[in-house]
C-alpha positions as MATLAB code, in Angstrom:
seq = 'MTLGFVGVLAAYVIMAVLLLSLNIAPRWAWWVKATAIIVTSAFFVISYYSMIDLMGWPVKDRLPAKFQLLWAKVNEPDKLMNQPGAVYMWVEALDKNNVPNGVPRAYRLPYTQPLETGIQNALDMITNGQEVGGTAEMYDQEEQDRGTDDQQLAQLQQMDRTDTGYTDPTELRVEDQVLRLGALQNVTLPDKDFTAGAN';
ca = [
       0.000    0.000    0.000;
       1.302    3.438   -0.888;
       1.155    6.388    1.488;
      -1.359    8.082   -0.814;
      -3.723    5.112   -0.735;
      -3.527    4.835    3.052;
      -4.183    8.566    3.411;
      -7.260    8.466    1.189;
      -8.615    5.361    2.913;
      -8.121    6.845    6.396;
      -9.726   10.130    5.352;
     -12.883    8.499    4.045;
     -13.202    6.117    7.000;
     -12.983    9.007    9.469;
     -15.476   11.081    7.480;
     -17.904    8.158    7.371;
     -17.631    7.575   11.133;
     -18.133   11.257   11.919;
     -21.158   11.591    9.674;
     -22.684    8.407   11.086;
     -22.129    9.684   14.625;
     -23.908   12.939   13.886;
     -26.888   11.084   12.452;
     -27.164    8.679   15.387;
     -26.798   11.280   18.124;
     -28.354   14.502   16.799;
     -28.765   15.979   20.313;
     -25.062   16.567   20.845;
     -23.937   20.010   21.943;
     -23.330   22.564   19.209;
     -19.578   22.640   19.869;
     -19.345   18.879   19.306;
     -21.038   19.227   15.950;
     -18.868   22.231   15.049;
     -15.715   20.281   15.915;
     -16.900   17.367   13.781;
     -17.467   19.721   10.857;
     -13.983   21.226   11.212;
     -12.326   17.803   11.481;
     -14.278   16.537    8.475;
     -13.283   19.609    6.458;
      -9.626   19.073    7.391;
      -9.773   15.521    6.116;
     -11.101   16.773    2.797;
      -7.804   18.655    2.440;
      -5.771   15.609    3.569;
      -7.672   13.474    1.102;
      -6.863   15.860   -1.735;
      -3.127   15.966   -1.066;
      -2.958   12.215   -0.430;
      -4.406   11.581   -3.880;
      -1.437   13.286   -5.541;
       0.588   10.077   -5.165;
      -2.174    8.185   -6.973;
      -2.564   10.603   -9.882;
       0.812   10.125  -11.545;
       2.531   13.195  -10.109;
       6.246   12.725   -9.360;
       6.780   11.720   -5.744;
       9.524   12.856   -3.374;
      10.059    9.354   -1.946;
      13.454    7.661   -1.897;
      14.440    5.946   -5.106;
      14.443    2.135   -5.189;
      17.705    0.547   -4.053;
      18.250   -0.779   -7.584;
      16.552    0.621  -10.675;
      16.631    1.202  -14.415;
      16.522    4.827  -15.548;
      13.980    5.093  -18.353;
      14.183    8.865  -18.857;
      14.733   12.080  -16.953;
      14.160   15.820  -17.205;
      16.176   18.572  -15.565;
      14.574   21.877  -14.583;
      17.363   24.278  -13.698;
      16.836   26.837  -10.921;
      15.157   30.056  -12.009;
      16.204   32.995   -9.840;
      13.805   35.355  -11.601;
      10.769   33.194  -10.735;
      12.328   32.040   -7.430;
      12.145   28.372   -8.481;
      14.740   26.081   -6.833;
      14.864   23.666   -9.754;
      14.285   19.909   -9.773;
      15.327   16.697  -11.471;
      12.521   14.389  -12.575;
      13.409   10.730  -13.045;
      11.236    7.992  -14.494;
      12.583    4.722  -13.136;
      11.639    1.071  -12.823;
      12.675   -0.903   -9.750;
      14.868   -3.968  -10.283;
      15.297   -7.037   -8.126;
      18.655   -8.580   -7.171;
      18.833  -10.342  -10.571;
      18.256   -7.067  -12.492;
      14.741   -8.143  -13.471;
      12.080   -5.376  -13.496;
      10.074   -5.524  -10.281;
       6.911   -3.409  -10.317;
       5.855   -0.585  -12.611;
       7.722    2.542  -13.750;
       7.313    5.508  -11.428;
       8.203    9.202  -11.551;
      10.397   10.714   -8.818;
      11.244   14.331   -8.057;
      14.720   15.110   -6.705;
      16.116   18.501   -5.683;
      18.371   20.087   -8.282;
      22.146   19.993   -7.877;
      24.801   20.690  -10.500;
      26.512   17.272  -10.107;
      23.140   15.526  -10.424;
      22.363   17.455  -13.612;
      25.708   16.412  -15.072;
      25.149   12.779  -14.108;
      21.633   12.785  -15.554;
      22.789   14.395  -18.816;
      25.475   11.714  -19.193;
      22.872    9.017  -18.531;
      20.477   10.518  -21.094;
      23.280   10.551  -23.664;
      23.764    6.841  -23.023;
      20.030    6.166  -23.434;
      19.917    8.224  -26.637;
      22.766    6.101  -28.008;
      20.833    2.910  -27.292;
      22.522    1.984  -24.002;
      20.311    0.954  -21.088;
      21.119    2.805  -17.879;
      20.847    1.338  -14.399;
      21.351    2.869  -11.024;
      21.554    2.275   -7.311;
      20.413    4.419   -4.403;
      21.973    3.944   -0.988;
      21.575    5.784    2.273;
      24.252    8.416    2.834;
      26.765    7.418    5.505;
      28.713   10.352    6.976;
      31.249    8.037    8.612;
      31.978    6.341    5.296;
      32.260    9.736    3.627;
      34.804   10.843    6.222;
      36.666    7.552    5.884;
      36.697    7.924    2.101;
      38.119   11.433    2.391;
      40.829   10.205    4.773;
      41.683    7.346    2.411;
      41.949    9.724   -0.509;
      44.275   12.054    1.383;
      46.417    9.099    2.458;
      46.548    7.839   -1.136;
      47.689   11.239   -2.352;
      50.401   11.333    0.277;
      51.577    7.867   -0.697;
      51.104    8.644   -4.428;
      48.832    5.653   -4.793;
      46.119    5.255   -7.400;
      43.098    4.528   -5.219;
      39.546    4.261   -6.537;
      37.702    2.965   -3.459;
      37.547    6.322   -1.719;
      34.012    6.355   -0.395;
      31.690    9.035   -1.672;
      34.519   11.057   -3.165;
      34.062    8.827   -6.226;
      32.935   11.151   -9.053;
      30.358    8.624  -10.295;
      28.481    8.867   -6.996;
      25.904   11.610   -6.636;
      24.720   12.709   -3.220;
      21.099   13.862   -3.118;
      19.903   14.754    0.387;
      20.169   11.500    2.374;
      20.803    9.283   -0.664;
      23.850    8.469   -2.741;
      23.044    7.646   -6.367;
      25.228    5.825   -8.847;
      24.303    5.707  -12.534;
      25.926    3.559  -15.194;
      25.430    0.889  -17.816;
      22.664   -1.516  -16.834;
      24.030   -4.919  -15.874;
      22.706   -7.964  -17.694;
      19.929  -10.015  -16.138;
      21.385  -12.635  -13.804;
      19.732  -15.964  -14.519;
      19.435  -18.465  -11.658;
      21.665  -21.523  -11.801;
      20.043  -24.512  -13.419;
      19.908  -27.603  -11.297;
      20.785  -30.505  -13.568;
      19.592  -33.801  -12.150;
      20.074  -37.330  -13.405;
      18.552  -37.736  -16.857;
      15.659  -39.857  -17.930;
      15.853  -43.607  -18.350;
];
């Protein structure tokens, strides 16, 4: 169940209970009835905003842990109109074997310059016929700090290190997520269990 569906269901259940209560006990004090009217009106508003998730509008939820990027659109910030900008991604969740799991969904992410660059590179890949996959992980400040320390140590030792936490240029931090976009891995087929043949 999505948050939008739960919100709509809860709103209508509460409205039904309140209206039924008013019909059963019509001799309640005026302030009880007034409160019921206010609460019912508030749930009309909650119901409206909860339906946004059900109407196809991009959601601000976290991206799936593993997904295929189908397309994206970047709206750059507009200082004249005081618009912060956003990145809209249409993605399809993948399971551990890179098989589509669910239906495509639109997500809205806050605009950042590195994210725009990463998205533009991904769109170039899609335009050239390459499927693009991605992962979304929770941001870990300790790992970020450790990655920075490792990078500084590698520079001091003149080592070519690539496993330097979130300092990796292919990783994009968006709020509390770290995204990585790249070529979609092939579907991993389960191992076939060959048993003794027929007679």
